[in-house]
C-alpha positions in Angstrom: 44.1 49.8 11.7 43.6 49.8 15.5 42.1 52.8 17.4 42.6 53.5 21.0 40.8 56.0 23.2 37.9 56.7 20.9 34.4 57.2 22.4 32.5 56.0 19.4 34.3 52.7 19.1 31.2 50.6 18.8 30.3 52.0 15.4 33.9 51.4 14.3 34.0 47.8 15.6 31.2 47.0 13.2 33.6 47.9 10.5 36.3 45.6 11.8 38.3 48.2 13.8 39.5 47.1 17.2 40.1 49.3 20.3 43.7 49.0 21.6 43.8 48.2 25.3 47.4 47.3 25.8 49.9 49.5 23.8 52.9 47.4 24.9 51.3 44.2 23.8 50.5 45.6 20.4 54.0 46.9 19.9 55.4 43.5 20.7 53.0 41.5 18.5 52.9 44.0 15.6 56.5 44.8 15.3 56.2 46.8 12.0 53.2 48.8 13.2 53.3 52.6 13.1 51.8 54.4 16.1 50.4 57.9 15.8 49.0 59.8 18.8 46.0 61.9 18.0 43.6 64.0 20.1 41.5 61.6 22.1 43.5 58.5 21.3 46.0 56.5 19.3 46.0 55.1 15.9 48.0 52.0 15.0 48.6 51.2 11.3 49.8 47.8 10.4 50.2 45.6 7.3 49.9 42.2 9.0 46.8 40.0 8.8 45.1 39.4 12.2 45.3 35.7 11.7 49.1 35.9 11.8 49.0 37.7 15.2 47.3 34.7 16.8 50.3 32.4 16.1 
């Protein structure tokens, strides 16, 4: 899961959740992700492992 626009992101980063800074980049790299806009930000749900995104 990737969160964007949250104010309390530091606590979430300790749990392995990353702030989304470039929505277009994420959409290109995680083609099967689902994006949901919520109040205060965006949530991306994906089923790909982060290691695969680096390739």
